[in-house]
C-alpha positions as CSV (number, residue, x, y, z in Angstrom):
1,M,28.5,25.5,-26.5
2,I,31.9,25.3,-25.0
3,C,33.7,28.6,-24.3
4,Q,37.2,29.3,-25.8
5,H,38.8,29.2,-22.3
6,L,37.6,25.6,-21.9
7,K,38.8,24.7,-25.4
8,D,42.3,26.2,-24.8
9,A,42.8,24.9,-21.2
10,A,45.8,22.7,-20.6
11,D,46.0,20.0,-17.9
12,P,49.1,20.9,-15.9
13,A,50.7,18.8,-13.3
14,P,49.2,19.5,-9.8
15,Q,51.4,21.5,-7.5
16,T,50.4,19.2,-4.6
17,P,49.0,15.6,-4.5
18,F,45.3,15.0,-3.7
19,E,46.1,13.3,-0.4
20,Q,47.5,16.5,1.0
21,G,44.1,18.3,0.7
22,C,43.8,22.0,0.2
23,P,47.3,23.5,0.9
24,Q,45.9,26.9,1.9
25,C,43.5,25.3,4.4
26,V,46.2,23.1,5.8
27,E,48.5,26.1,6.1
28,G,45.8,27.9,8.1
29,G,45.2,24.9,10.4
30,F,41.9,23.9,8.8
31,T,40.8,20.4,7.6
32,D,37.2,21.2,6.7
33,W,37.5,21.6,2.9
34,V,34.8,19.7,0.9
35,H,36.2,19.0,-2.6
36,L,39.4,19.9,-4.3
37,R,39.9,21.7,-7.6
38,L,42.9,22.1,-10.0
39,C,43.7,25.4,-11.8
40,L,44.3,24.5,-15.4
41,N,46.6,27.5,-15.9
42,C,49.1,27.0,-13.1
43,G,48.3,23.7,-11.4
44,L,47.3,25.2,-8.1
45,V,45.2,22.8,-6.0
46,A,42.6,24.5,-3.8
47,C,39.2,23.9,-2.2
48,C,35.8,24.4,-3.9
49,D,33.0,26.8,-3.3
50,S,31.2,24.4,-1.0
51,S,34.2,24.7,1.3
52,P,34.2,27.5,3.9
53,R,37.2,29.4,2.5
54,R,36.6,28.9,-1.3
55,H,40.2,29.0,-2.2
56,M,39.9,28.2,-5.9
57,S,37.4,31.1,-6.4
58,K,39.7,33.4,-4.5
59,H,42.6,32.2,-6.8
60,W,40.6,33.1,-9.9
61,E,39.7,36.5,-8.4
62,Q,43.3,37.3,-7.6
63,E,45.1,35.7,-10.6
64,G,42.5,35.7,-13.3
65,H,43.1,32.1,-14.3
66,P,39.7,31.3,-15.8
67,V,39.5,27.5,-15.9
68,M,39.7,24.8,-13.2
69,R,38.7,21.2,-13.1
70,S,37.6,18.8,-10.4
71,F,40.6,17.3,-8.7
72,E,38.4,14.6,-7.1
73,P,39.3,10.9,-8.0
74,G,37.2,9.8,-11.0
75,E,36.0,13.3,-12.0
76,S,37.3,15.3,-15.0
77,W,34.7,18.0,-15.5
78,R,35.9,21.6,-16.0
79,W,34.5,25.0,-15.1
80,C,35.2,28.4,-16.6
81,F,34.8,31.2,-14.0
82,E,34.9,33.9,-16.6
83,D,32.1,32.6,-18.8
84,D,30.2,30.8,-16.0
85,V,30.0,27.5,-18.0
86,I,30.8,23.9,-17.4
87,G,32.6,21.7,-19.9
């Protein structure tokens, strides 16, 4: 079953290109992010939970934007933080 957040999620233009990596990590002088994610509410690009600083999870905690998707080339899966479900 897919949650309503996943059903309603848009696919906004990314705020930064994939090649620039995680903007928050880069700003802090880090290059050790693992994978990138895209917030489907605002288009923020940030690193995943396998990355040391987990910027996408922090974005959800601070902003309450429930759905993100993989921003890795060739991947399109989505995740709802609020309902803890993949779609």
